[in-house]
N, C-alpha and C positions, 0 to 999 in steps of 0.2 A: 545519374545519381546514385551513390547504394552505399548505406553503412551497415558496415557487417557485426557492428555491438560494438565494437572495442577502435573501430578508425572510418576516414571516408574512402572512398576508392574511385578516384578518377578514371574516368569515361562510364561508371558502372557497374554494373555487374547482368551474369547471365546464373540465375539459381535451373537447377537441374528439381524438382519437383518427381514424386517417385508416391503414389497410396498416399501415406501422413508423415513420409519421410524426406529431409532433403537428400540428396543423392550426389549429386556436385554441384558448386561455385567457381565460375568461370569468366574471364574477362566481357565484357559487354560483346555481344557481335557473334560471339560462339558459335559459332556452327553446329545445328543440335544435328539428330536423326531425320530425313523425311519422313517416318511415320510420327512425329513428336509433335505437339501439338504446344505450339506459342501462344504468348501473349506478352503481347510488346508495349511497355508506359513510358511517355513522359516524367518525367515527378525525378523522385527519389526512394528508392527501397530498401527498409530495415528491415532486421527484425521487430516478429511479432511484440507490442509493448509486456513490460510487467510493474503489477502494481502491489507493492507488497504491503499495503494496508486499505480493505474496503468490509465495508458493509455489506452486503447479498441481501437483506434481511431491513432495507430500508432501502427504501427509493427514491431520497430526494427530497421532498415532502416535507413544512417545519412538523416534528413531532414526533416524524416515521419511523423513527429506531423506540421511542418510550410505547409506539402503541401498539408492538410485536408483541405483548405481554398478552394482554386480552385476543389476539388473533388465531384462529382453529392455525391445526396444521396444515389445511391445502389453503388456505387464506397465505401463509407465511412462503407459499412453494412460491407460490404462484408471481407472489413478488424475488426471490431468489430467481423463478427463468425471467420474468423483465427484465430482471436489473445484470445476470447474466449476458442477455443482446445486448445487451445496450452499449457493456462493456466491450462484445466483440463489434460493433458496431465502430468505433472510433479505435479499432486497432488495438486493441488489451485483448492481447490471447494468454493471459497466465493474471488470477488476484492469489494474494493473499487475503481469506478471510477471518479478523484479527473478534469475533464476535458475533455469534448468532443466538438463537434462541433452541434446544431443543432439536442441538443437534445437526440441524436439521442441511445445512448448505452438504454435509457426511453425502448423503445418498447423490447431489447432484456429480457432487466429485467422483463417487465412483460408480455411476454409473458413464461416466466420458461420450456421453454425446457428442454426435462428429458436429464439428462446428461450434460448438460451444466450448469457452474457456476453461483454460484446464485452472483447479483448484485447492489450494493450498489451506487447511481451515484448522479452529483454534478451536470449534465448539464455544459454549458459553466461556464469556474471559471471568478469572476467578477474582472475587469481590467482597465485602463487609457486607455484612447488614446493613442493607438502604444506604451500601457504599454506591459507588461511579455506577452504572447500569446494572444495577441489582437487579433491574424487571427486567432480567436474560436470561435469569436462575442461574447463575455463578456463584451464588451467594455460601462462602465460607471461611469459617473461623475455630481458634483453636486445633491442635495437631490432630484428633480422630476426626471430626468432619470436612479436614485439609485434604488428609488421606481416602476418604471416601469421593469425596470429590473425585480427587485425582486419578483412584483407580473404575470410575465411570468414565472422566476423560480419555482414559487409556486403554478403556472396550471395550469406547465408542470410534475409538482406532484416530484418533487427533491427531494433526500435520508437529502441531505447537503446540506451546500452553501459553494466554496471554494473561495477565493478572497484572488490574489498577495498585498503581501505588501512591496513588495520589488521587482527591478528586477530580472530579471532571464536568464538564460549562454545560453539560446535558443532565446533570441529576443534581437539583435544583436540593439545597441543604447538608452538599457534602463541601469538602475542606477543598477550593483547588489550589490553595497558598501550604497546604500540610502535606501528609500522610493518610492512607488507609494502611491497613495490616499492621501490629509488632513487626519488629528487628526478624524475634522466632520466626514466626512464621510465613511472614515472607520468604528467606531462608528456606523454613523445610518447600513451601510450592514451587521454587528456582530447583535444588536439592532434587527432590521426587521425579520434575521433569528433567533434568539430567542422565539418572540414573538409571530413568527410562529410554536413553538413549535421546529427549529431544529439546531445540531449544524451547527457550525460556523469554520473552517477550513484554516487558512494563509500560505500556501510559505511565505519564509523569509529566504533568504540569508543573509542576511547583519545584524551584530548586533544591525540596526538601523533601522530596517524592523523589528527584533523579539522586541523588545521592543512596536514598533510603536500597532504591535498586540495584545500583553501583554494586552497596554495600552486601547484598544480596548473591548478588554472578547472575545476574542477569544477561542475555546476548544482544539483546537490543534495547534499545528506547522509541519510543509513541511518542509525538507530540516535541518533545523536551522545551516545552511552551519556556522555562525557565523562570515564575511567577516570587516572585518574593513580595517583602509589605514595600516592598517602595518600587513596586512594575517591574520591569522585568529586567534580569539580571543573569549576566552566564558567566557563574567565578573560571578564572584563567585554570585553578586548580583541581579545577571540577571537571575541564577540559581533559586535563591530562591523565587525569587518573581516569577516562572514558577510551579515553585511546590510549593508554597502560594496559589496559585492560580488552581487546580491541572488540569493543563494545560497538556495535553500525546505531547510528542518532537517523531516523525519520523524523523529518522535522513533517508533515500531513500539509506540503503543501497545494495552491491548487485552486484557491479556489474565486471562484466566477464573483467578483465583487461588484457588478451590476446587480445581479441576482440578493444580494442584504438590503433585504430591510429591517430597519430600527428597530422602527416602529414593532414590530410583528417581534421580537427578538421578547425571548422571559426576561421581568421586571430583574429577576437576583442578578441572568447575564449581562443584562444591555450597566447594571449598577457597576459592576466589575469591569467591564469591557469601558466603560466610563472614567471608573476611579483609577487607573492605568492605563488613560490613553492608550487603550485595545483597536482605538478605531482603523478601518482596512487599511489604510494607507500609512498610520503610521507605524501599522503590524508589519506589514510587507517589506518597510526598510530595516524596520529592529529585526527584524529575520535573515533581512539579509546582510545583514551587520555580523550577528549572531553563524550564519554560511560560511562568512569568513573567516570569523574567529577560529567554528571548527579547523578549518584546512589548514593557516598555522599551527597549532597543535595537533594536526594527523590524525583526527576523528573522520574514520569510515563511515561516509552516509551514503543511503540508497534515497528513491526519490519516491513518494509513498504520498497518498493523499485521503483517505478515510472518504472515501463516496460512501455515499447515501445518507451521511448524515442530517442534512437540509438541502433548500433549493440553490445554495451556489456551490455543494459539492453534489453532481450530480455523475454519475456512471457513465465513466469512459471519457466524459467534454471534461474531468478533471486532471489526468494525469500529463494532455497536452501541456493546459497549464502549468502545471510544477514545474516540467522539464521550462519552460519558458521562463518562468518565473528563476529556476537554479542558473542556466543558460544565461540569466545576465552579469549573474556572479564570480561563476567558472566558467572553464571553456566549452560551447557544443559537444563536444563529444564528449568531452566526462559527464556532460550533465546526463546526455543520451543514454550511455552504457551505464545510470544509474534508476534506468526506467527498462534497461536489458539485459546485457551482458553480465552485472553486479548486480543487480536485481538477483536476477533468475540464482547468482552464484547464492547472494545471500538466504535464499528459498530453498539450498540445497540440491538445486535441479538444473545446474550446471552440461550434466551430460546430459539435458535433457530436451532447450529451448535456450532463448537470448541471444545466439545470433546468427550469423549464416556461415555453417557449417555443413558438411558430407556427416551424417549423420545423427544431427539432430530434427527435431519433429521444424513440420514446416509451417510453420508457423510464423503468418509474411506480412508485411503490408506497405503499402505504395503510396502517399501524399503527392500531391499535387503542390508542386515546387522544389525549386535548390535548396531539399533543406540543411544545408552547409551552411547557405549565409538566409533564411528565410526563417527564421525557429518556430514560425506561426505554422508554418506549410503541416509543421506537423496535427493541427486543428486541422487540417482538408482531403483524410483518406480518400481515394480512388477505389481501393482494392485492399481487400485483406482475407488471410485463407489462414484458419483452426485446426493445426493438427490437418492439412491438403485440405480441406473442407472450406470453400469459396460461401464467403456474409456476404451480403449488399454493406454497404456502407456506408453510413452517418451522412448526410446531407449537407 
C-alpha cells in the first residue's frame, strides 16, 4: 500500500531515489535496473510527515519550555539535537518551530545536517511584557519596540512570525480568556511581517483572541481553543470570517492522554480546566465537534501538535496521534494530507516535500500495516528517510 500525499495508491508503489531526491514514482513491482539497490517493505509507504507546530527547545518534560529561560545556549542546542532526532525516528521529516529562545533553531535549519528534519523557524514569539511565553525573550510593546524586535527577527532570517494574541496555559497570570497587545500593535506586527514577505500566525486560546488576530490579518491561527467565560464555544460568524480570509487553523491535537497527570498540572491551569470541564475526554469530544463545524464552514485546516510542551506532547509521537484523532472526524486520506502535502503547502514547501513525486525531497516513511484501514499504523514506523538519509525508526 502507498499514500502519495493526497490519495492512497492501490497496489503500492516503487519510489526511485537518487541522493536526496525522488527521481521516479512507479507502480509496485516496477522492474528497476540490475545495478540499483532495492529495499522492499510490507506495510504502507508515504511521504515523511510535516508538523507545523513544534517547540524544539522543549523536550516534553513538565516545565521544559519555561526552563529554557535559564539555560545556556549549549544546553538549548543539546535539547534541539535530541528533539529533532525524536521527530525523525517517528517519521516526521519537516517541522515548523513556533517558539524558541535566542534563535537557536536557525543554526540547525541552516546546517541541514544529513538525516535531520528540515526546519521552518519563527524565533522567539512576539508577546507582551509578562505575557505568554515572555521567558523566550520576545516581549515587545509599542511601535518602537515592535519595529526593533521585527528588525532583529528579519536580520536573523526567520521564516515565519509568531505572535501571542491571547494568554497561554503555560504562563500563569496571563489571560487565557482575553487578548494580548492592543489592536494597533497586533496589526503592526502582522503588517511588518507581510511587508517582509513572511506569513504571520497567532496563538489564540480565546474567542476574543481569535477575533483579535483575524482583525489584524493573520495567516494562521494556532490552538483555536475558543475559550469564553462560558467555556469552549465556537461562534459560526467567527468561522465564516476565518474562511473568508483564507486563514489556516491548526488545533494542535495529538495528546497522549495516558501521560496526563492532573495532580502535576499547575494549580491555576488545573482550576481553569476544572471550571470549564476541559478534561481529556470532554476536551477531545469538544475539539472533534469544533473540527466538524470548521469543515462545514469551509475553514482550511492543518494538523500540528505543539510538541515538546509537556509529557503528553512528546516530539514525533504526537503527530501520528493527531492524525488518528482527526481521522475519526474526516476521511483518512484528508487527515493524512493535512500532515503531509497540505502541511508542506502551508509552510511554503510544496515544491520541496510532502508528496511522492519526482523532483521532491526523498522524505519517506514506511509504516507497519495497511494504513488505509488502520490509522494506528502511523505510530509503527519501520523505515524513515530524511532527504535520502536512512534514520533508525522508533521502536
